[in-house]
Structure formats: structure tokens, C-alpha cells
Residue frames relative to the residue before (quaternion, step in Angstrom):
aa qw qx qy qz dx dy dz
M 1.0000 0.0000 0.0000 0.0000 0.00 0.00 0.00
K 0.4253 -0.7264 0.4728 0.2609 3.59 -0.96 0.86
F 0.6815 -0.5304 0.3216 0.3883 3.46 -1.22 0.51
P 0.6813 0.4767 -0.3407 0.4388 3.65 0.74 -0.82
Q 0.6256 0.5146 -0.3527 0.4685 3.61 1.01 -0.68
A 0.6279 0.5359 -0.3336 0.4553 3.60 0.93 -0.91
V 0.6885 0.4686 -0.3196 0.4519 3.62 0.90 -0.82
T 0.6395 0.5160 -0.3450 0.4536 3.55 0.98 -0.77
L 0.6314 0.5247 -0.3273 0.4678 3.68 0.93 -0.78
A 0.6457 0.5103 -0.3244 0.4664 3.56 0.93 -0.92
A 0.6492 0.5115 -0.3201 0.4631 3.61 0.96 -0.88
I 0.6802 0.4731 -0.3164 0.4619 3.58 0.83 -0.80
A 0.6357 0.5159 -0.3551 0.4513 3.60 1.00 -0.72
S 0.6798 0.4888 -0.2961 0.4596 3.60 0.90 -0.94
T 0.5824 0.5412 -0.3618 0.4869 3.61 1.11 -0.51
A 0.6792 0.5044 -0.2992 0.4412 3.54 0.77 -0.96
A 0.6705 0.5075 -0.2858 0.4597 3.47 1.00 -0.81
A 0.6863 0.4617 -0.3065 0.4711 3.62 1.19 -0.61
T 0.5663 0.6132 -0.4131 0.3641 3.69 1.14 -0.27
D 0.4393 0.6704 -0.5054 0.3196 3.68 1.02 0.21
N 0.7709 0.3058 -0.1739 0.5310 3.63 1.10 -0.55
L 0.0114 0.8391 -0.5400 0.0646 3.52 0.68 1.22
L 0.4244 -0.6585 0.5516 0.2866 3.50 -1.22 0.57
T 0.0972 -0.8037 0.5869 0.0160 3.57 -0.78 0.98
P 0.5904 -0.5629 0.3771 0.4386 3.65 -0.97 0.31
D 0.6116 0.5042 -0.3855 0.4723 3.66 1.06 -0.48
K 0.6462 0.4968 -0.3548 0.4580 3.70 0.81 -0.56
L 0.6702 0.4825 -0.3194 0.4648 3.54 1.04 -0.83
E 0.6230 0.5257 -0.3500 0.4616 3.65 1.02 -0.71
A 0.6627 0.5359 -0.2903 0.4352 3.57 0.91 -0.83
D 0.6864 0.4892 -0.2673 0.4671 3.54 1.20 -0.68
I 0.5970 0.5397 -0.3706 0.4637 3.70 1.24 -0.22
R 0.2008 -0.7819 0.5889 0.0399 3.44 -0.94 1.24
T 0.5389 -0.6838 0.3902 0.2996 3.47 -0.71 1.00
E 0.6649 0.5210 -0.2646 0.4652 3.50 0.97 -1.05
E 0.6712 0.4902 -0.2785 0.4812 3.61 0.97 -0.82
L 0.6655 0.4865 -0.3095 0.4739 3.55 1.03 -0.73
Q 0.6232 0.5155 -0.3440 0.4770 3.62 1.07 -0.67
S 0.5955 0.5744 -0.3341 0.4515 3.62 1.11 -0.88
V 0.6599 0.5007 -0.2871 0.4810 3.62 0.88 -1.06
L 0.7083 0.4535 -0.3001 0.4501 3.61 0.74 -1.01
W 0.6276 0.5047 -0.3548 0.4749 3.62 1.00 -0.60
N 0.6734 0.4427 -0.3578 0.4717 3.65 0.84 -0.51
L 0.6116 0.5179 -0.3809 0.4612 3.63 0.95 -0.51
D 0.6484 0.4989 -0.3436 0.4611 3.56 0.99 -0.82
K 0.6780 0.5146 -0.3340 0.4048 3.55 0.94 -0.78
I 0.5907 0.5488 -0.3326 0.4892 3.55 1.24 -0.64
A 0.6279 0.5304 -0.3250 0.4677 3.56 1.00 -0.74
T 0.6780 0.4966 -0.2773 0.4657 3.54 0.87 -1.13
D 0.6542 0.5386 -0.2979 0.4396 3.54 0.89 -0.81
N 0.7990 0.2903 -0.1266 0.5113 3.46 1.12 -0.71
G 0.6882 -0.5352 0.2531 0.4194 3.47 0.91 0.96
G 0.6898 -0.5036 0.2381 0.4626 3.57 1.11 0.76
N 0.6694 0.4962 -0.2875 0.4723 3.55 1.23 0.37
R 0.1971 -0.7960 0.5532 0.1469 3.63 -0.77 0.78
A 0.4676 0.6868 -0.4425 0.3376 3.71 1.25 -0.04
F 0.5131 -0.6596 0.4984 0.2308 3.38 -1.26 0.97
G 0.8488 0.1735 -0.1395 0.4796 3.65 -0.89 0.88
E 0.4261 0.6617 -0.4949 0.3683 3.55 1.18 0.53
P 0.7389 -0.4795 0.2505 0.4017 3.54 -1.13 0.41
A 0.6643 0.4955 -0.3282 0.4533 3.54 0.99 -0.65
T 0.7424 0.3926 -0.2370 0.4884 3.62 1.18 -0.41
R 0.5819 0.5789 -0.3911 0.4163 3.54 1.21 -0.12
P 0.5313 -0.5946 0.4839 0.3606 3.54 -1.10 0.76
R 0.4371 -0.7015 0.5016 0.2555 3.55 -1.04 0.79
S 0.3040 -0.7720 0.5424 0.1318 3.57 -0.70 1.08
I 0.4534 -0.6820 0.5061 0.2706 3.55 -1.11 0.70
S 0.3172 -0.7817 0.5074 0.1759 3.62 -0.52 1.11
S 0.3430 -0.7545 0.5201 0.2065 3.64 -0.79 0.99
S 0.5610 0.5906 -0.4095 0.4110 3.60 1.18 0.01
S 0.6464 0.4829 -0.3600 0.4683 3.65 1.11 -0.16
A 0.4549 0.6463 -0.5014 0.3520 3.66 1.11 0.25
P 0.5930 -0.5984 0.4242 0.3321 3.53 -1.26 0.72
């Protein structure tokens, strides 16, 4: 057996062994804590409030203000 084939088979075998602990919607739902979720949402809202209602990177509220050369005398 060639080396690349052996590596591929080993990867497939290890993946098959790891599938015993699949992530399911029920497991995901059970892992969500209301208090932690509310904390994350509060922080996202604070970021938006501090930046003119927007959390997007690079939007006008988050960009550094540049000095316009057109206002020079």
C-alpha cells in the first residue's frame, strides 16, 4: 500500500471512530444557558449602542474620522 493511501485510510478510520459522539440539535439546545445567552446579547447591544446602532466593522460610526483638506483656508 502506498503512503498517501495509508494516510487516507487512517484518516477515514479515525473519523469513523470519532462519530460516536455526534452533535445533535438536542445536545446543542441542552448546552445553551439562558443567562450566558442574555449576557452575549446584552454585550452585542452595547456594542451597537456605542457605535450609532451598528455592530458592523468599518462602518462610518466605527471608522476614524479623517481630516478633510477641503476645509483648509
